TORPA-4810 file (N, C-alpha, C, O; in nm, 3 decimals):
<nodes>
NODE_1_-4.981_0.474_3.008_-5.099_0.428_2.956_-5.021_0.430_2.775_-4.912_0.483_2.750_M
NODE_2_-5.091_0.373_2.694_-5.051_0.377_2.526_-5.125_0.527_2.519_-5.219_0.594_2.560_A
NODE_3_-4.991_0.525_2.422_-5.009_0.715_2.392_-5.204_0.707_2.346_-5.259_0.602_2.310_R
NODE_4_-5.255_0.802_2.356_-5.424_0.915_2.328_-5.409_0.981_2.239_-5.358_1.092_2.248_I
NODE_5_-5.458_0.921_2.112_-5.452_0.950_1.997_-5.616_0.977_1.908_-5.712_0.902_1.889_L
NODE_6_-5.582_1.165_1.861_-5.719_1.169_1.789_-5.812_1.107_1.738_-5.785_1.014_1.662_R
NODE_7_-5.915_1.132_1.758_-5.974_0.951_1.723_-6.013_0.855_1.721_-6.076_0.768_1.661_G
NODE_8_-5.918_0.911_1.875_-6.003_0.710_1.912_-6.073_0.758_1.988_-6.055_0.879_2.004_E
NODE_9_-6.195_0.685_2.081_-6.268_0.620_2.082_-6.255_0.520_2.168_-6.240_0.400_2.146_V
NODE_10_-6.270_0.633_2.360_-6.198_0.506_2.497_-6.310_0.529_2.572_-6.390_0.617_2.540_R
NODE_11_-6.325_0.465_2.665_-6.322_0.396_2.792_-6.273_0.563_2.826_-6.180_0.630_2.781_W
NODE_12_-6.403_0.601_2.945_-6.350_0.779_3.001_-6.429_0.771_3.154_-6.546_0.734_3.143_A
NODE_13_-6.391_0.796_3.271_-6.454_0.789_3.424_-6.563_0.938_3.376_-6.490_1.035_3.357_E
NODE_14_-6.666_0.961_3.360_-6.724_1.115_3.331_-6.687_1.224_3.464_-6.663_1.344_3.473_L
NODE_15_-6.703_1.042_3.614_-6.805_1.108_3.754_-6.668_1.250_3.834_-6.552_1.286_3.810_N
NODE_16_-6.754_1.278_3.912_-6.835_1.367_3.930_-6.923_1.457_3.822_-6.846_1.540_3.774_P
NODE_17_-6.994_1.465_3.793_-7.081_1.553_3.744_-7.133_1.653_3.765_-7.087_1.689_3.874_T
NODE_18_-7.245_1.771_3.711_-7.313_1.859_3.723_-7.427_1.825_3.635_-7.416_1.791_3.517_R
NODE_19_-7.553_1.837_3.713_-7.605_1.893_3.591_-7.677_1.830_3.470_-7.706_1.710_3.471_G
NODE_20_-7.706_1.909_3.367_-7.740_1.813_3.242_-7.607_1.685_3.198_-7.633_1.590_3.125_H
NODE_21_-7.429_1.716_3.276_-7.346_1.648_3.242_-7.334_1.565_3.180_-7.455_1.547_3.192_E
NODE_22_-7.307_1.493_3.122_-7.336_1.277_3.012_-7.236_1.283_3.207_-7.164_1.363_3.268_Q
NODE_23_-7.301_1.136_3.231_-7.182_1.098_3.377_-7.177_0.967_3.332_-7.211_0.916_3.225_A
NODE_24_-7.111_0.905_3.465_-7.046_0.759_3.442_-6.939_0.724_3.365_-6.894_0.795_3.275_G
NODE_25_-6.905_0.635_3.391_-6.843_0.565_3.259_-6.913_0.542_3.165_-7.025_0.493_3.154_R
NODE_26_-6.791_0.607_3.051_-6.909_0.553_2.906_-6.786_0.623_2.792_-6.690_0.678_2.846_R
NODE_27_-6.789_0.621_2.666_-6.644_0.601_2.554_-6.681_0.740_2.496_-6.799_0.770_2.480_P
NODE_28_-6.578_0.825_2.463_-6.576_0.929_2.479_-6.468_0.926_2.336_-6.382_0.841_2.318_V
NODE_29_-6.496_1.030_2.254_-6.394_1.058_2.069_-6.312_1.211_2.156_-6.350_1.321_2.195_L
NODE_30_-6.202_1.143_2.153_-6.057_1.250_2.165_-6.054_1.323_2.070_-6.035_1.284_1.954_I
NODE_31_-6.075_1.461_2.111_-6.049_1.535_2.008_-5.917_1.600_1.979_-5.869_1.609_1.866_L
NODE_32_-5.875_1.635_2.064_-5.697_1.706_2.127_-5.595_1.667_2.040_-5.602_1.544_2.038_S
NODE_33_-5.489_1.709_1.955_-5.403_1.646_1.822_-5.326_1.569_1.998_-5.359_1.602_2.113_H
NODE_34_-5.227_1.470_1.957_-5.168_1.377_1.957_-5.058_1.424_2.035_-5.021_1.370_2.139_D
NODE_35_-4.990_1.550_1.968_-4.937_1.613_2.095_-4.912_1.707_2.190_-4.808_1.746_2.243_I
NODE_36_-5.086_1.751_2.208_-5.115_1.814_2.304_-5.150_1.712_2.397_-5.094_1.754_2.499_F
NODE_37_-5.215_1.587_2.434_-5.243_1.450_2.486_-5.127_1.478_2.499_-5.111_1.592_2.543_N
NODE_38_-5.040_1.425_2.481_-4.894_1.397_2.542_-4.826_1.444_2.581_-4.722_1.382_2.602_K
NODE_39_-4.835_1.594_2.622_-4.787_1.724_2.674_-4.864_1.765_2.797_-4.803_1.798_2.899_R
NODE_40_-4.988_1.764_2.793_-5.090_1.858_2.864_-5.106_1.743_2.989_-5.106_1.811_3.092_S
NODE_41_-5.114_1.658_3.012_-5.150_1.581_3.118_-5.384_1.557_3.077_-5.461_1.484_3.141_G
NODE_42_-5.418_1.644_2.964_-5.541_1.600_2.965_-5.538_1.564_2.855_-5.442_1.525_2.789_T
NODE_43_-5.714_1.585_2.809_-5.707_1.580_2.673_-5.895_1.653_2.669_-5.976_1.692_2.752_V
NODE_44_-5.888_1.639_2.513_-6.002_1.729_2.514_-6.166_1.599_2.409_-6.121_1.529_2.318_I
NODE_45_-6.255_1.592_2.423_-6.328_1.465_2.448_-6.484_1.546_2.440_-6.530_1.649_2.491_A
NODE_46_-6.542_1.427_2.336_-6.683_1.406_2.420_-6.703_1.293_2.414_-6.645_1.195_2.368_M
NODE_47_-6.809_1.318_2.475_-6.881_1.204_2.522_-7.023_1.140_2.430_-7.116_1.209_2.390_A
NODE_48_-7.006_0.950_2.407_-7.073_0.914_2.332_-7.170_0.872_2.396_-7.155_0.862_2.518_L
NODE_49_-7.318_0.828_2.326_-7.431_0.752_2.371_-7.461_0.630_2.342_-7.381_0.596_2.255_T
NODE_50_-7.533_0.544_2.366_-7.570_0.409_2.217_-7.731_0.483_2.283_-7.812_0.398_2.320_S
NODE_51_-7.764_0.587_2.293_-7.949_0.626_2.344_-8.005_0.694_2.181_-7.967_0.808_2.154_Q
NODE_52_-8.070_0.638_2.107_-8.121_0.739_2.038_-8.137_0.864_2.086_-8.184_0.880_2.198_P
NODE_53_-8.095_0.983_1.997_-8.139_1.099_2.054_-8.254_1.136_1.939_-8.303_1.060_1.855_Q
NODE_54_-8.283_1.283_1.964_-8.388_1.387_1.924_-8.353_1.427_1.857_-8.405_1.429_1.745_K
NODE_55_-8.196_1.508_1.899_-8.106_1.657_1.865_-8.000_1.556_1.758_-7.923_1.460_1.774_A
NODE_56_-8.058_1.658_1.619_-7.990_1.608_1.521_-7.889_1.687_1.506_-7.878_1.760_1.605_H
NODE_57_-7.781_1.714_1.395_-7.666_1.798_1.374_-7.711_1.869_1.347_-7.797_1.887_1.261_F
NODE_58_-7.628_1.971_1.469_-7.496_1.935_1.484_-7.545_1.930_1.618_-7.667_1.928_1.598_P
NODE_59_-7.538_1.928_1.673_-7.606_1.848_1.901_-7.546_1.737_1.834_-7.424_1.722_1.840_L
NODE_60_-7.607_1.669_1.780_-7.571_1.538_1.816_-7.465_1.483_1.677_-7.425_1.562_1.592_T
NODE_61_-7.414_1.248_1.676_-7.419_1.310_1.536_-7.412_1.111_1.545_-7.355_1.037_1.625_Y
NODE_62_-7.471_1.091_1.463_-7.456_0.952_1.459_-7.376_0.861_1.452_-7.461_0.779_1.487_F
NODE_63_-7.250_0.773_1.434_-7.167_0.764_1.463_-7.153_0.588_1.385_-7.151_0.501_1.471_L
NODE_64_-7.145_0.544_1.260_-7.169_0.479_1.221_-6.951_0.365_1.203_-6.843_0.369_1.143_E
NODE_65_-7.036_0.282_1.318_-6.802_0.248_1.342_-6.880_0.080_1.303_-7.001_0.058_1.314_S
NODE_66_-6.788_-0.009_1.262_-6.795_-0.169_1.322_-6.746_-0.228_1.420_-6.755_-0.341_1.466_K
NODE_67_-6.649_-0.058_1.466_-6.564_-0.156_1.602_-6.658_-0.130_1.687_-6.678_-0.237_1.744_Q
NODE_68_-6.735_-0.043_1.733_-6.837_-0.015_1.860_-6.968_-0.118_1.864_-7.058_-0.106_1.781_L
NODE_69_-6.973_-0.232_1.980_-7.106_-0.319_1.990_-7.164_-0.211_1.902_-7.162_-0.200_1.779_K
NODE_70_-7.252_-0.087_2.054_-7.358_-0.053_1.989_-7.396_0.032_1.845_-7.324_-0.007_1.753_K
NODE_71_-7.466_0.108_1.816_-7.517_0.223_1.784_-7.456_0.309_1.861_-7.441_0.272_1.977_P
NODE_72_-7.391_0.477_1.814_-7.386_0.545_1.904_-7.419_0.711_1.798_-7.433_0.722_1.677_S
NODE_73_-7.422_0.810_1.900_-7.398_0.915_1.878_-7.332_1.014_1.938_-7.376_1.050_2.047_W
NODE_74_-7.219_1.078_1.888_-7.144_1.163_1.971_-7.241_1.222_2.008_-7.342_1.195_1.943_V
NODE_75_-7.262_1.343_2.146_-7.272_1.455_2.154_-7.199_1.520_2.240_-7.165_1.525_2.358_K
NODE_76_-7.174_1.618_2.029_-7.088_1.733_1.946_-7.135_1.909_2.089_-7.078_2.019_2.093_I
NODE_77_-7.246_1.858_2.171_-7.231_2.009_2.273_-7.184_1.907_2.431_-7.254_1.902_2.532_S
NODE_78_-7.092_1.857_2.417_-7.056_1.733_2.540_-6.956_1.774_2.498_-6.942_1.722_2.387_Q
NODE_79_-6.848_1.857_2.524_-6.774_1.868_2.459_-6.638_1.890_2.663_-6.633_1.977_2.750_I
NODE_80_-6.559_1.746_2.639_-6.500_1.789_2.776_-6.291_1.765_2.824_-6.207_1.676_2.811_R
NODE_81_-6.295_1.859_2.861_-6.115_1.862_2.921_-6.133_1.755_3.022_-6.235_1.749_3.091_T
NODE_82_-6.012_1.651_3.033_-6.014_1.534_3.097_-5.880_1.559_3.107_-5.802_1.631_3.044_L
NODE_83_-5.865_1.436_3.255_-5.768_1.455_3.284_-5.677_1.314_3.220_-5.765_1.231_3.196_S
NODE_84_-5.599_1.279_3.200_-5.626_1.151_3.105_-5.607_1.054_3.202_-5.633_0.942_3.158_V
NODE_85_-5.543_1.058_3.409_-5.594_0.929_3.477_-5.768_0.923_3.424_-5.811_0.810_3.445_E
NODE_86_-5.823_0.972_3.392_-5.960_0.928_3.340_-6.003_0.875_3.185_-6.124_0.882_3.163_R
NODE_87_-5.949_0.840_3.111_-5.938_0.823_3.055_-5.875_0.664_3.046_-5.773_0.648_3.113_I
NODE_88_-5.940_0.501_2.944_-5.925_0.354_3.016_-5.858_0.348_2.854_-5.769_0.427_2.823_G
NODE_89_-5.900_0.267_2.776_-5.839_0.124_2.695_-5.985_0.202_2.592_-6.089_0.262_2.619_K
NODE_90_-5.906_0.153_2.455_-5.954_0.193_2.391_-6.010_0.079_2.261_-5.947_-0.011_2.204_K
NODE_91_-6.180_0.136_2.240_-6.237_0.081_2.180_-6.285_0.069_2.069_-6.380_0.004_2.027_L
NODE_92_-6.137_0.209_1.972_-6.222_0.214_1.821_-6.156_0.348_1.760_-6.078_0.423_1.818_G
NODE_93_-6.181_0.353_1.696_-6.130_0.515_1.616_-6.217_0.570_1.478_-6.237_0.486_1.390_A
NODE_94_-6.237_0.625_1.470_-6.337_0.679_1.361_-6.257_0.749_1.270_-6.152_0.812_1.283_V
NODE_95_-6.354_0.718_1.144_-6.264_0.755_1.018_-6.265_0.924_1.006_-6.362_0.993_1.036_E
NODE_96_-6.120_0.982_0.950_-6.122_1.099_0.900_-6.196_1.148_0.889_-6.236_1.232_0.970_P
NODE_97_-6.238_1.125_0.810_-6.433_1.187_0.670_-6.486_1.229_0.801_-6.493_1.351_0.819_E
NODE_98_-6.517_1.161_0.881_-6.612_1.217_0.999_-6.601_1.244_1.165_-6.693_1.250_1.246_Q
NODE_99_-6.411_1.262_1.196_-6.349_1.397_1.256_-6.420_1.491_1.236_-6.517_1.549_1.283_L
NODE_100_-6.337_1.494_1.139_-6.402_1.662_1.024_-6.526_1.713_1.058_-6.556_1.811_1.126_A
NODE_101_-6.604_1.618_0.994_-6.770_1.615_0.966_-6.820_1.682_1.143_-6.890_1.783_1.155_E
NODE_102_-6.745_1.568_1.314_-6.791_1.609_1.389_-6.827_1.726_1.428_-6.926_1.783_1.474_I
NODE_103_-6.593_1.773_1.365_-6.585_1.929_1.400_-6.669_2.041_1.398_-6.725_2.132_1.459_V
NODE_104_-6.638_1.967_1.264_-6.757_2.130_1.229_-6.915_2.147_1.246_-6.990_2.234_1.200_D
NODE_105_-6.940_2.045_1.318_-7.043_2.057_1.394_-7.036_2.173_1.526_-7.116_2.247_1.582_G
NODE_106_-6.923_2.148_1.534_-6.887_2.184_1.703_-6.865_2.353_1.659_-6.893_2.452_1.726_L
NODE_107_-6.787_2.342_1.478_-6.788_2.515_1.496_-6.901_2.556_1.437_-6.884_2.636_1.344_N
NODE_108_-7.042_2.517_1.469_-7.137_2.531_1.386_-7.225_2.531_1.544_-7.337_2.490_1.513_Q
NODE_109_-7.225_2.539_1.587_-7.208_2.574_1.723_-7.178_2.722_1.794_-7.238_2.825_1.824_I
NODE_110_-7.051_2.666_1.800_-6.974_2.785_1.849_-6.945_2.938_1.799_-6.874_3.037_1.819_I
NODE_111_-7.078_2.872_1.702_-7.030_3.024_1.609_-6.902_3.035_1.508_-6.873_3.144_1.459_G
NODE_112_-6.833_2.928_1.482_-6.722_2.981_1.365_-6.755_2.912_1.262_-6.694_2.926_1.156_I
</nodes>
């Protein structure tokens, strides 16, 4: 598999899940640093959805990207550690400024 890089949007298989977790095959945004992704066998990611969201920032982030086929929202509150075996094809990548805003939203949620 090609290197999995921070800021990429990739397909991921999220099943099995429990409760309100995002399920199924869906895009995720890779948050973890490249060296972590390479050496750990896992990645830290946030689920994306194409369904308009009622919750606003910092719980979700509207992702404007020409690389994605549909308008998408990053579900900042849906952060997961995933085996690289769950990660599939690259769909695109976010701009560094977007990634910084998303990380800022996570920091707000966890109280940093």
